[in-house]
C-alpha positions in Angstrom: 0.0 0.0 0.0 1.2 3.5 -0.9 1.3 6.0 2.0 1.1 9.7 0.9 2.9 12.2 3.0 2.7 16.0 2.4 6.1 17.7 2.2 7.3 18.8 5.7 5.0 16.3 7.4 7.2 13.7 9.2 7.2 10.0 8.4 8.6 7.4 10.7 10.9 5.1 8.8 14.2 5.1 6.9 13.7 5.9 3.3 15.4 5.2 -0.1 14.1 8.1 -2.1 13.6 8.5 -5.9 13.7 12.3 -6.2 11.9 13.9 -9.1 8.5 14.7 -10.7 7.9 11.4 -12.6 4.8 12.7 -14.5 5.3 10.0 -17.2 6.3 7.0 -15.0 8.2 6.0 -18.2 11.0 3.5 -18.8 13.6 5.9 -17.6 11.7 6.6 -14.3 11.3 2.9 -13.8 15.0 2.3 -13.9 15.3 4.7 -11.0 12.6 2.8 -9.1 14.5 -0.4 -9.7 17.6 1.1 -8.2 15.6 2.2 -5.2 14.4 -1.3 -4.7 18.0 -2.6 -4.8 18.9 -0.2 -2.0 15.9 -1.2 0.0 16.7 -4.9 -0.4 20.3 -4.5 0.9 19.5 -1.9 3.6 16.0 -2.7 4.9 14.9 0.9 4.0 11.4 1.8 2.6 11.0 2.6 -1.1 9.9 6.2 -1.5 9.2 8.6 -4.3 8.5 12.3 -4.6 6.1 14.0 -7.0 4.1 17.2 -7.4 0.5 17.1 -6.2 -0.5 20.2 -8.1 0.1 21.6 -11.5 3.8 22.1 -11.0 4.6 23.6 -14.4 2.8 25.2 -17.4 3.5 22.0 -19.4 0.8 19.5 -19.7 1.2 16.7 -17.3 1.2 13.2 -18.9 -0.5 11.5 -16.0 -2.6 13.0 -13.3 -1.5 12.9 -9.7 -4.1 10.2 -9.0 -2.9 8.0 -11.8 0.8 8.5 -10.9 0.1 7.4 -7.3 -1.7 4.3 -8.6 1.2 3.4 -10.8 3.7 4.1 -8.0 1.9 1.5 -5.9 1.8 -1.0 -8.7 5.6 -0.6 -9.0 6.1 -1.4 -5.3 6.8 2.0 -3.9 5.5 2.4 -0.4 5.8 6.1 0.4 5.0 9.2 -1.8 6.2 12.6 -0.6 3.7 15.0 -2.2 5.3 18.3 -3.2 3.0 21.4 -3.6 4.7 23.6 -6.2 3.0 26.8 -5.0 4.2 26.2 -1.4 7.8 25.4 -2.2 8.5 27.5 -5.3 10.3 30.2 -3.2 12.8 27.7 -1.7 16.3 27.7 -2.9 17.9 24.3 -3.6 19.8 24.4 -0.3 16.6 25.3 1.6 14.6 22.5 -0.1 17.3 20.0 0.7 17.6 21.2 4.3 13.8 20.7 4.9 13.9 17.3 3.1 16.7 15.8 5.2 15.6 17.3 8.5 12.0 16.0 8.0 12.7 12.5 6.7 15.2 9.9 7.6 16.7 9.5 4.1 19.5 6.9 3.6 19.7 6.9 -0.3 18.7 9.3 -3.0 18.4 8.4 -6.7 17.6 10.9 -9.5 17.9 11.4 -13.2 20.8 13.3 -14.8 18.6 16.2 -15.8 17.1 16.7 -12.3 17.1 20.3 -10.9 15.7 21.6 -7.7 15.0 24.9 -6.0 14.1 28.3 -7.4 17.8 28.7 -8.3 17.7 25.4 -10.4 20.5 23.5 -8.6 21.8 20.6 -10.6 22.8 17.0 -9.7 26.4 18.0 -8.8 25.1 20.4 -6.2 22.8 17.6 -4.9 25.8 15.2 -4.8 27.7 17.6 -2.6 24.8 18.0 -0.3 24.2 14.3 0.0 27.9 13.8 0.7 27.7 16.4 3.5 24.9 14.5 5.2 26.2 11.0 4.6 23.4 10.1 2.1 24.2 7.6 -0.7 23.6 9.3 -4.0 23.1 7.8 -7.5 22.5 9.7 -10.7 20.8 7.5 -13.4 21.8 8.4 -17.0 19.2 9.3 -19.7 17.7 6.1 -21.2 17.7 5.8 -25.0 15.2 3.6 -26.9 16.1 2.9 -30.5 17.7 6.3 -30.9 15.0 8.2 -29.0 15.7 9.7 -25.6 13.1 8.5 -23.1 11.9 11.8 -21.6 8.5 13.3 -20.7 9.2 16.0 -23.2 9.6 13.5 -26.1 6.6 11.5 -25.0 4.4 14.6 -24.9 5.5 15.4 -28.5 4.6 11.8 -29.6 1.2 12.0 -27.9 0.4 15.3 -29.5 1.3 13.8 -32.9 -0.9 10.7 -32.3 2.0 8.3 -32.2 0.6 6.3 -29.3 2.5 3.2 -30.5 6.0 4.6 -30.0 4.8 6.5 -26.8 3.7 3.1 -25.5 7.2 1.7 -26.0 8.7 4.6 -24.1 6.1 4.5 -21.3 6.3 0.7 -21.0 2.5 0.6 -20.9 0.0 2.2 -23.3 -0.9 5.8 -22.6 -4.1 5.8 -20.6 -6.6 8.1 -19.0 -9.0 7.4 -16.1 -12.2 9.1 -15.2 -15.7 8.9 -14.1 -18.4 8.1 -16.7 -20.8 11.0 -17.0 -24.1 11.4 -18.9 -23.8 12.2 -22.6 -26.3 13.4 -25.1 -27.4 9.8 -25.9 -26.7 10.1 -29.7 -24.5 7.1 -29.7 -27.1 4.8 -28.1 -29.7 6.3 -30.5 -27.7 5.1 -33.5 -26.9 1.7 -32.0 -23.3 2.6 -30.9 -23.5 3.4 -27.2 -20.5 5.2 -25.7 -19.2 5.9 -22.3 -18.2 9.6 -21.8 -15.3 10.3 -19.4 -15.1 13.3 -17.2 -11.3 14.2 -17.0 -9.6 16.5 -14.5 -8.5 19.8 -15.9 -4.9 20.4 -17.0 -4.0 16.9 -18.1 -2.2 15.9 -21.2 -4.1 16.6 -24.4 -3.2 14.1 -27.2 -3.9 14.4 -30.9 -7.7 14.7 -31.6 -9.0 11.7 -33.5 -10.4 8.2 -33.3 -8.2 5.5 -31.5 -8.2 1.8 -31.2 -8.3 1.3 -27.4 -8.9 -1.1 -24.6 -11.1 0.0 -21.7 -10.7 -1.3 -18.2 -13.9 -1.6 -16.2 -14.1 -3.3 -12.8 -10.7 -5.0 -13.4 -11.6 -6.4 -16.8 -10.3 -5.2 -20.2 -12.6 -4.7 -23.1 -11.7 -4.0 -26.7 -13.0 -0.5 -27.7 -12.9 2.5 -30.0 -12.5 6.0 -28.6 -13.3 9.4 -30.1 -11.0 11.9 -28.5 -11.9 15.5 -29.3 -14.9 17.4 -30.8 -17.8 15.8 -32.7 -18.3 17.9 -35.8 -21.0 15.6 -37.4 -23.3 16.7 -34.5 -22.0 20.3 -34.5 -20.3 19.7 -31.2 -17.1 21.6 -30.9 -16.7 20.8 -27.1 -13.9 18.4 -26.3 -15.1 15.0 -25.2 -13.8 11.4 -24.7 -16.4 8.9 -25.9 -15.6 5.2 -25.8 -17.6 2.5 -27.6 -16.9 -0.8 -25.8 -17.1 -3.5 -28.5 -19.4 -6.5 -28.1 -21.0 -5.2 -24.9 -24.1 -3.3 -24.2 -24.1 -2.2 -20.6 -27.3 -0.8 -19.2 -25.5 2.2 -17.6 -21.9 3.0 -16.6 -22.7 6.4 -15.1 -20.6 7.0 -12.0 -18.2 4.1 -12.8 -14.5 4.8 -13.0 -13.0 3.5 -16.2 -9.5 3.6 -17.7 -9.0 3.9 -21.5 -5.7 2.6 -23.0 -4.7 4.1 -26.3 -3.2 1.5 -28.6 -3.5 2.8 -32.1 -4.4 6.1 -33.9 -7.0 5.2 -36.6 -8.0 8.5 -38.1 -8.5 12.2 -37.5 -11.8 13.8 -36.5 -14.1 14.2 -39.5 -17.5 15.7 -40.3 -19.9 13.4 -42.0 -22.8 14.5 -44.2 -25.1 11.9 -42.7 -25.5 9.5 -39.8 -25.4 6.6 -42.3 -21.9 7.6 -43.4 -20.8 8.1 -39.8 -22.1 4.7 -38.7 -20.4 3.0 -41.7 -17.1 4.6 -40.7 -17.4 3.7 -37.1 -18.1 0.0 -38.1 -14.9 0.1 -40.0 -13.1 1.7 -37.1 -14.2 -1.2 -34.9 -12.1 -3.6 -37.0 -8.8 -1.9 -35.9 -5.9 -4.2 -35.5 -3.4 -4.0 -32.7 0.2 -3.5 -34.1 
């Protein structure tokens, strides 16, 4: 079980800490977590991770705070130190580190080579000096490269904006996914024989390329093959953003209020306006035949 601790709130236990933001929980981040688990196995410490609990930057965040915590737990991390950017943005690197080490019993710290901290943007060499001063074992993990592509949140954002969910999946280790509560739609899908589940997403999350995707939808622990429209619905003169998922081969009475997770496996086509419902239905039927690459 993952225990969440707000920054500056004490925690009783010796920690091995992965220090960073980890908004993508991608392949590179996972190598840091593996190193943390190595330290924990040899020293009996508790595996911990830091992340921001609010919108830490103006960049779109790949995964929500809720989804990140779920993935941290799945990866065996037991403590999450939640950083609130608006509360700590005035701290220098030295000040941030001082609060960190005087609040928590940290035995090991692992971070990526591009990690910076504090309002003065201290780098890993400064962090190394500080760790040495306090007797904390410190490891910097190099940038991971996958088939010539640097595994970074910046590159993954670019891939998702381009609709390249296949390569993004390889860098993330798992398909990009969004979770949210099913809310009431306008009922048009059910009226044309293609019922959809509409997801209510938290604000400020990552926005990928608008279009129709081959997806899998997780509901109550079970995966269902699906097709998802991500973006506006011009055929029905709807310019408002929406995520509508048609779960294939199923006709649930009502999913309203359920939490579902949609995994994006393949970009099928862009958003198009059709002159008739008949043409739209024919296209959707074709979309439903998508093949996983």
